[in-house]
C-alpha positions as CSV (number, residue, x, y, z in Angstrom):
1,M,-173.7,50.8,-161.3
2,F,-171.5,48.0,-160.0
3,T,-168.5,50.3,-160.1
4,L,-170.3,53.0,-158.1
5,I,-171.4,50.4,-155.5
6,K,-167.9,49.0,-155.2
7,R,-166.4,52.5,-154.8
8,A,-169.0,53.5,-152.2
9,S,-168.4,50.3,-150.3
10,L,-164.6,50.9,-150.3
11,F,-165.1,54.4,-148.9
12,L,-167.6,53.2,-146.2
13,T,-165.3,50.3,-145.2
14,V,-162.2,52.6,-144.8
15,N,-164.3,55.1,-142.8
16,F,-165.7,52.4,-140.5
17,L,-162.3,50.8,-139.8
18,M,-160.7,54.2,-139.1
19,I,-163.6,55.4,-136.9
20,T,-163.5,52.1,-134.9
21,T,-159.7,52.2,-134.5
22,L,-159.6,55.9,-133.4
23,S,-162.5,55.3,-131.0
24,L,-160.6,52.5,-129.3
25,I,-157.4,54.7,-129.1
26,L,-159.3,57.7,-127.7
27,G,-161.1,55.4,-125.2
28,A,-157.7,54.0,-124.0
29,L,-156.2,57.5,-123.7
30,S,-159.2,58.8,-121.8
31,T,-158.9,56.0,-119.3
32,Y,-155.1,56.3,-119.0
33,L,-154.9,60.1,-118.8
34,G,-158.1,60.6,-116.8
35,I,-159.3,63.3,-119.3
36,D,-162.9,63.4,-120.5
37,F,-162.8,63.8,-124.2
38,G,-166.6,64.0,-124.3
39,S,-168.5,61.8,-126.7
40,F,-165.6,61.1,-129.0
41,T,-167.2,58.7,-131.4
42,P,-169.7,61.3,-132.8
43,M,-166.7,63.7,-133.0
44,I,-164.7,61.2,-135.0
45,I,-167.7,60.6,-137.3
46,I,-168.1,64.3,-137.9
47,Y,-164.3,64.8,-138.6
48,A,-164.3,61.8,-140.9
49,I,-167.2,63.3,-142.9
50,I,-165.3,66.6,-143.1
51,G,-161.9,64.9,-143.9
52,F,-163.2,62.5,-146.5
53,G,-166.0,64.8,-147.8
54,G,-163.6,67.4,-149.3
55,S,-161.5,64.7,-150.9
56,F,-164.5,62.9,-152.3
57,V,-166.0,66.0,-153.8
58,S,-162.6,66.9,-155.4
59,L,-162.5,63.4,-156.9
60,M,-166.1,63.7,-158.3
61,I,-165.4,67.0,-160.1
62,S,-161.8,66.3,-161.0
63,R,-162.4,65.6,-164.7
64,Y,-164.6,68.7,-165.1
65,M,-162.2,70.9,-163.2
66,A,-159.1,69.6,-165.1
67,K,-160.8,70.3,-168.5
68,K,-161.8,73.8,-167.5
69,S,-158.6,74.9,-165.7
70,M,-156.3,73.4,-168.3
71,K,-158.5,74.5,-171.3
72,V,-158.5,70.9,-172.7
73,Q,-159.8,70.5,-176.2
74,L,-161.4,67.1,-176.4
75,I,-160.9,64.9,-179.5
76,E,-164.2,63.4,-180.6
77,P,-164.5,60.0,-182.3
78,G,-164.6,60.4,-186.0
79,V,-162.1,63.2,-186.0
80,T,-160.3,63.6,-189.4
81,G,-157.1,65.4,-188.4
82,A,-154.1,63.0,-188.7
83,R,-152.5,64.0,-185.4
84,E,-155.8,63.9,-183.4
85,K,-156.9,60.6,-185.0
86,W,-153.6,59.0,-184.2
87,L,-153.7,60.2,-180.6
88,L,-157.3,59.0,-180.1
89,D,-156.6,55.6,-181.8
90,T,-153.5,55.1,-179.7
91,V,-155.3,55.8,-176.4
92,Y,-158.1,53.5,-177.4
93,T,-155.7,50.7,-178.4
94,L,-153.8,51.0,-175.1
95,A,-157.1,51.2,-173.1
96,H,-158.4,48.0,-174.8
97,K,-155.2,46.2,-174.1
98,A,-155.4,47.2,-170.4
99,G,-158.9,45.7,-170.3
100,M,-160.9,49.0,-170.1
101,K,-164.6,48.6,-171.2
102,V,-165.3,52.3,-171.5
103,M,-162.8,54.5,-173.3
104,P,-161.4,57.5,-171.6
105,E,-161.9,61.0,-173.0
106,V,-158.9,62.2,-174.9
107,G,-157.8,65.8,-175.2
108,I,-155.0,68.3,-175.9
109,Y,-154.3,71.3,-173.7
110,P,-152.3,74.4,-174.8
111,G,-148.8,75.3,-173.5
112,Q,-145.2,74.5,-174.3
113,E,-144.7,72.3,-171.2
114,V,-143.8,68.7,-172.1
115,N,-146.3,66.8,-170.0
116,A,-149.6,64.9,-169.8
117,F,-152.1,63.8,-167.2
118,A,-154.9,61.4,-166.4
119,T,-157.8,62.1,-164.1
120,G,-161.4,61.2,-163.4
121,P,-163.6,59.7,-160.6
122,S,-163.5,56.2,-162.1
123,K,-162.2,54.0,-164.9
124,N,-165.5,54.6,-166.8
125,K,-165.3,58.4,-166.3
126,S,-161.7,59.2,-167.1
127,L,-159.7,61.7,-169.1
128,V,-156.2,61.5,-170.7
129,A,-154.8,64.8,-171.9
130,V,-151.4,65.8,-173.4
131,S,-149.9,69.2,-173.9
132,E,-149.1,70.8,-177.3
133,G,-145.5,70.9,-176.1
134,L,-145.4,67.2,-175.6
135,L,-146.7,66.5,-179.1
136,A,-144.3,69.0,-180.6
137,N,-141.2,67.6,-178.9
138,M,-141.8,63.8,-178.8
139,D,-142.0,61.2,-181.5
140,K,-144.8,58.7,-181.7
141,E,-143.0,56.0,-179.7
142,E,-142.3,58.4,-176.9
143,V,-145.9,59.7,-176.9
144,E,-147.2,56.2,-176.8
145,G,-145.0,55.5,-173.7
146,V,-146.5,58.6,-172.0
147,L,-150.1,57.5,-172.9
148,A,-149.4,54.0,-171.6
149,H,-148.3,55.5,-168.3
150,E,-151.5,57.5,-168.0
151,I,-153.7,54.6,-168.9
152,A,-151.9,52.6,-166.2
153,H,-152.9,55.3,-163.6
154,I,-156.5,54.9,-164.6
155,V,-156.5,51.1,-164.6
156,N,-154.7,51.0,-161.2
157,G,-157.4,53.2,-159.7
158,D,-154.8,55.8,-158.6
159,M,-157.2,58.7,-158.4
160,V,-159.6,56.8,-156.0
161,T,-156.7,55.5,-153.9
162,M,-155.1,58.9,-153.6
163,T,-158.5,60.3,-152.5
164,L,-158.7,57.7,-149.7
165,V,-155.2,58.4,-148.5
166,Q,-155.8,62.1,-148.5
167,G,-159.1,61.6,-146.7
168,V,-157.5,59.5,-143.9
169,I,-154.7,62.1,-143.5
170,N,-157.3,64.9,-143.3
171,T,-159.3,63.1,-140.6
172,I,-156.3,62.2,-138.5
173,V,-155.0,65.8,-138.6
174,L,-158.4,67.1,-137.4
175,I,-158.7,64.6,-134.6
176,A,-155.1,64.6,-133.5
177,S,-155.0,68.4,-133.4
178,R,-158.0,68.6,-131.1
179,L,-156.8,65.7,-128.9
180,I,-153.3,67.2,-128.4
181,A,-154.7,70.7,-127.7
182,Q,-157.2,69.3,-125.2
183,V,-154.6,67.2,-123.4
184,V,-152.1,70.1,-123.1
185,T,-154.7,72.7,-121.9
186,S,-156.8,70.3,-119.7
187,R,-155.3,71.4,-116.4
188,M,-154.9,75.1,-117.2
189,E,-156.8,77.5,-114.9
190,R,-156.5,80.7,-117.0
191,G,-156.3,81.5,-120.7
192,Q,-157.4,78.0,-121.5
193,H,-159.5,78.9,-124.6
194,M,-156.7,81.1,-126.2
195,A,-154.1,78.5,-125.4
196,Y,-156.3,75.7,-126.9
197,M,-156.9,77.6,-130.1
198,G,-153.2,78.5,-130.5
199,I,-152.1,74.9,-129.9
200,Y,-154.8,73.5,-132.1
201,Y,-153.9,75.6,-135.1
202,G,-150.1,75.2,-134.5
203,V,-150.5,71.4,-134.3
204,S,-152.7,71.4,-137.4
205,I,-150.0,73.1,-139.4
206,V,-147.3,70.7,-138.3
207,L,-149.5,67.6,-138.8
208,S,-150.7,68.8,-142.2
209,L,-147.1,69.2,-143.3
210,L,-146.2,65.7,-142.1
211,G,-149.4,64.4,-143.8
212,S,-148.3,66.0,-147.0
213,I,-145.0,64.1,-146.8
214,V,-147.0,60.8,-146.4
215,V,-149.3,61.6,-149.3
216,S,-146.4,62.7,-151.5
217,G,-144.6,59.5,-150.7
218,F,-147.5,57.4,-151.7
219,S,-147.9,59.5,-154.9
220,R,-144.2,58.7,-155.8
221,Y,-144.9,55.0,-155.3
222,R,-147.8,55.1,-157.7
223,E,-145.6,56.8,-160.3
224,F,-143.2,53.9,-160.2
225,K,-146.1,51.5,-160.4
226,A,-147.6,53.4,-163.4
227,D,-144.2,53.3,-165.1
228,R,-144.2,49.5,-164.8
229,G,-147.7,49.4,-166.1
230,G,-146.8,51.6,-169.0
231,A,-143.9,49.4,-169.9
232,Q,-146.2,46.4,-170.0
233,L,-148.7,48.2,-172.2
234,A,-146.5,50.0,-174.7
235,G,-143.3,48.0,-174.4
236,P,-140.4,48.7,-172.1
237,P,-138.3,50.5,-174.8
238,K,-141.0,53.1,-175.4
239,M,-141.6,53.7,-171.7
240,I,-137.9,54.3,-171.0
241,K,-137.5,56.4,-174.2
242,A,-140.4,58.6,-173.1
243,L,-138.9,59.1,-169.6
244,E,-135.5,59.9,-171.1
245,K,-137.1,62.5,-173.4
246,L,-138.9,64.0,-170.4
247,Q,-135.5,64.1,-168.6
248,S,-133.9,66.0,-171.4
249,A,-136.9,68.4,-171.7
250,Y,-137.3,69.1,-168.0
251,G,-136.9,72.8,-168.6
252,M,-140.2,72.8,-170.3
253,I,-142.0,71.0,-167.5
254,N,-143.9,73.1,-165.0
255,E,-146.5,72.8,-162.3
256,N,-148.4,76.0,-162.8
257,H,-151.8,74.3,-162.4
258,Q,-151.5,72.8,-158.9
259,E,-154.9,71.1,-159.1
260,V,-153.5,68.7,-161.7
261,A,-149.8,68.8,-161.0
262,A,-149.8,65.5,-159.1
263,L,-151.6,63.9,-162.0
264,K,-149.0,64.6,-164.6
265,I,-146.4,62.2,-165.8
266,S,-143.5,64.4,-164.6
267,G,-142.7,66.9,-161.9
268,R,-139.7,69.1,-161.3
269,S,-136.2,67.9,-162.0
270,K,-133.5,67.5,-159.3
271,P,-135.4,68.9,-156.3
272,S,-133.8,69.8,-153.0
273,F,-134.1,67.4,-150.1
274,I,-137.2,69.1,-148.6
275,A,-138.7,69.6,-152.1
276,R,-138.1,65.9,-152.8
277,L,-140.0,64.9,-149.6
278,L,-142.9,67.0,-150.7
279,S,-142.7,66.1,-154.4
280,T,-145.5,64.0,-155.9
281,H,-143.1,62.6,-158.5
282,P,-139.7,60.7,-158.1
283,P,-136.7,62.1,-160.0
284,L,-136.8,60.9,-163.6
285,E,-133.4,59.4,-163.3
286,D,-134.6,57.2,-160.5
287,R,-137.6,56.1,-162.5
288,I,-135.5,55.2,-165.6
289,Q,-133.0,53.3,-163.4
290,R,-135.8,51.2,-161.8
291,L,-137.1,50.2,-165.2
292,K,-133.7,49.3,-166.4
293,A,-132.8,47.5,-163.2
294,G,-135.8,45.4,-163.6
295,G,-134.7,44.2,-167.0
296,L,-137.5,46.1,-168.7
297,H,-135.2,47.8,-171.2
298,R,-134.5,44.7,-173.1
C-alpha cells in the first residue's frame, strides 16, 4: 500500500509542477503576443491526463503484456529442473542482496537471441526474463552478470521513471503543437482551419521525433546506471564478462518485440549516427569502457 501511495504521489507531484509551469509560460506568451489562448489551464490538465494516461496504463499492464507477447514461461518456486532452479535461486539471491522484499517473477522466453529484460509496474510486481539463446550461449558467471543488471533496473525504479519521462514528453508535444499552430494561424483570414490542422500535425511529428531523442537519451543513461548496479551486485568481473559476451554475440540480438526492446539488456550493435540518437541502449563497447575506466574490472 505504501508503495502505491508513494508512486501515486510522485505522478501527482510531477503533473502539478508541469501544469503550473506551463500555465505560467502560456500566460506570459498570451500577454506578450496578444493572443487569446482561451482557458489554457483546463487545456493543460486535459493534455496532461492524455499524455500521462497512456504511459501510466502501459506501465500498469507492462508485465502482463511482456509475458504474453514474448511467450514467457514462468519458473515456479519448488521447480526441480537444474537449470530452472539455478536461475530462480540466482535471481532471488541477487534480489535479496539488492534489498528487495518481494521477489520478482522469473521466466524464460523462446528464441535464439542472446538477451534478457526486466519489467513491471513496481519493485513488488516485477518480472525478470531471459532468452533460451542467452542460456545456451553464456556460462553461469555471464548469466549472473546479466541478471544483476536487470535487478538493478528494478531496484532503481527505471520502469516508473521512464513512464514519467515519456508522460512529460507526450504532454509537451500535445500542448506545444497546439500553441505553435494557434500562434502561426492567429492572424490568417482565410483557410485558417486547414492551415491550423496542417501545422498542428506537422509540428507534432517533429516534436515527437525530438521527444524520442530525449527519451532515448535518458534510457541510455539508465543502462549505464544499471551496469554499475549490476557490477555492485554480481561483482565487476561478471558484469564486464557478460557485456563482452553480448558484444561478441551481437548477431543474435534483435528487437523484434518493440514493446520490450527498451527493457532488454542490449540493443543493436554499431548503429549509425541517427540510429544512435534514437537507440535506447549505448553501444556495448562504450558500456564496457565505462566500467573499466571506473576501476570496476579489478
